[in-house]
C-alpha positions as CSV (number, residue, x, y, z in Angstrom):
1,M,0.0,0.0,0.0
2,E,2.9,2.3,0.8
3,F,4.2,1.7,-2.7
4,L,1.0,3.0,-4.3
5,K,1.1,6.1,-2.1
6,N,4.7,6.8,-3.2
7,V,3.7,6.4,-6.9
8,G,0.7,8.6,-6.4
9,R,2.8,11.3,-4.7
10,A,5.4,11.1,-7.5
11,V,2.7,11.4,-10.2
12,G,1.2,14.4,-8.4
13,E,4.5,16.1,-8.1
14,A,5.2,15.5,-11.8
15,A,1.8,16.9,-12.7
16,G,2.4,20.0,-10.5
17,Y,5.8,20.5,-12.1
18,L,4.3,20.3,-15.6
19,R,1.4,22.6,-14.6
20,E,3.9,25.2,-13.3
21,K,6.1,24.9,-16.4
22,N,3.1,25.3,-18.8
23,R,1.8,28.3,-16.8
24,R,5.2,30.0,-17.0
25,A,5.5,29.2,-20.8
26,A,2.0,30.7,-21.4
27,Q,2.9,33.8,-19.3
28,L,6.1,34.3,-21.2
29,S,4.3,33.9,-24.5
30,R,1.7,36.5,-23.5
31,L,4.5,38.9,-22.4
32,R,6.3,38.4,-25.8
33,T,3.1,39.1,-27.6
34,V,2.5,42.3,-25.6
35,I,6.0,43.5,-26.2
36,H,5.7,42.8,-29.9
37,C,2.4,44.7,-30.1
38,H,3.9,47.7,-28.3
39,E,6.9,47.7,-30.6
40,K,4.6,47.7,-33.6
41,A,2.6,50.5,-32.1
42,A,5.8,52.5,-31.4
43,Q,7.0,51.9,-35.0
44,K,3.7,53.1,-36.4
45,E,3.9,56.3,-34.3
46,Y,7.5,56.9,-35.3
47,L,6.5,56.7,-39.0
48,A,3.6,59.1,-38.5
49,L,5.9,61.5,-36.7
50,G,8.5,61.2,-39.4
51,R,5.9,62.0,-42.1
52,Y,4.7,65.0,-40.1
53,Y,8.2,66.3,-39.7
54,Y,9.0,65.7,-43.4
55,N,5.8,67.4,-44.6
56,N,5.5,70.3,-42.1
57,L,8.7,70.9,-40.1
58,R,11.5,70.2,-42.6
59,D,14.5,72.5,-42.1
60,K,16.7,72.9,-45.1
61,D,19.6,74.2,-43.0
62,N,19.7,71.3,-40.6
63,P,22.8,69.2,-41.6
64,V,21.6,66.1,-39.7
65,T,18.1,65.6,-41.2
66,E,18.4,67.2,-44.6
67,P,20.4,64.4,-46.2
68,H,17.7,62.0,-45.2
69,C,15.0,64.3,-46.6
70,A,16.9,64.7,-49.8
71,A,17.3,60.9,-50.2
72,L,13.5,60.6,-49.6
73,D,12.9,63.2,-52.3
74,Q,15.0,61.1,-54.7
75,V,13.1,58.0,-53.8
76,E,9.8,59.8,-54.4
77,E,10.9,61.0,-57.8
78,S,12.0,57.5,-58.8
79,L,8.7,56.1,-57.6
80,D,6.8,58.7,-59.6
81,R,8.8,57.9,-62.8
82,A,8.2,54.2,-62.3
83,L,4.5,54.7,-61.8
84,K,4.3,56.9,-65.0
85,Q,6.0,54.1,-67.0
86,L,3.6,51.6,-65.6
87,E,0.7,53.8,-66.5
88,T,1.9,54.2,-70.1
89,F,2.6,50.5,-70.4
90,Y,-1.0,49.6,-69.4
91,S,-2.5,52.4,-71.6
92,V,-0.7,51.0,-74.7
93,E,-2.0,47.5,-74.0
94,D,-5.5,48.8,-73.5
95,D,-5.6,50.3,-77.0
96,G,-5.4,46.9,-78.6
97,R,-8.3,45.4,-76.7
98,E,-10.1,42.4,-78.1
99,E,-13.8,42.7,-78.7
100,I,-15.8,39.9,-77.2
101,T,-18.9,38.7,-79.1
102,L,-21.3,35.9,-78.7
103,D,-21.1,34.7,-82.3
104,D,-19.3,31.4,-81.4
105,V,-21.6,30.5,-78.5
106,A,-23.7,27.3,-79.2
107,V,-27.4,27.5,-78.7
108,Y,-28.9,25.3,-75.9
109,E,-31.7,23.4,-77.7
110,Q,-32.9,21.2,-74.9
111,D,-35.8,22.1,-72.7
112,P,-34.4,23.1,-69.3
113,T,-37.6,21.9,-67.5
114,A,-37.3,18.4,-68.8
115,V,-36.4,15.7,-66.3
116,E,-32.8,14.7,-66.6
117,E,-31.5,11.2,-66.0
118,P,-29.5,10.8,-62.8
119,V,-25.7,10.9,-63.3
120,E,-23.6,8.4,-61.5
121,Q,-21.8,9.9,-58.6
122,A,-18.0,9.9,-58.6
123,A,-16.1,7.8,-56.2
124,P,-15.4,9.3,-52.8
125,E,-11.8,9.9,-53.7
126,Q,-12.9,12.0,-56.7
127,A,-15.6,13.9,-54.9
128,A,-15.0,17.6,-54.4
129,V,-13.9,18.4,-50.9
130,E,-15.3,21.6,-49.5
131,P,-12.7,23.7,-47.7
132,E,-13.3,24.1,-44.0
133,T,-14.8,27.4,-43.2
134,S,-13.3,28.9,-40.1
135,A,-13.9,32.1,-38.3
136,P,-12.0,34.9,-39.9
137,E,-8.7,35.5,-38.3
138,K,-8.2,38.6,-36.1
139,T,-5.9,41.3,-37.3
140,A,-2.7,41.8,-35.4
141,Q,-4.1,45.0,-33.9
142,E,-7.3,43.3,-32.7
143,A,-5.2,40.5,-31.2
144,C,-3.0,43.0,-29.4
145,E,-5.9,44.9,-27.9
146,N,-7.5,41.9,-26.2
147,L,-4.5,40.3,-24.6
148,P,-4.8,39.2,-21.0
149,F,-1.8,40.3,-19.0
150,E,-0.8,38.6,-15.8
151,G,1.8,40.7,-14.1
């Protein structure tokens, strides 16, 4: 009987150890997710602040920031040129559009209300498999907003 008590105690201790280990792993995972979400939010705010500075507070005499602003101007010019080339490329293709007609469409002569003979069903391996429909995944922002935090 003493043997069974020792085995039971050992199993209980192992279960407690695993429970604590899983709790710590879940807590660490939540903390990493919270940190990641805050880093993403900070990055978004830095981008907004940089855009505001570039568009409204740009100082041409500042030797620290002006090289970055000038580089951004060059990137914007290159992007505009590439977009214009893309636009001209698609406008040239659009001029040679093919006209679609219904001249080659066959006429359906059979009465659609007539009873059709049953068609043999395909083998289960050949049957179409419908994809599983799951709930739409949350966006990263929604996932970050509803995180439980144990501190």
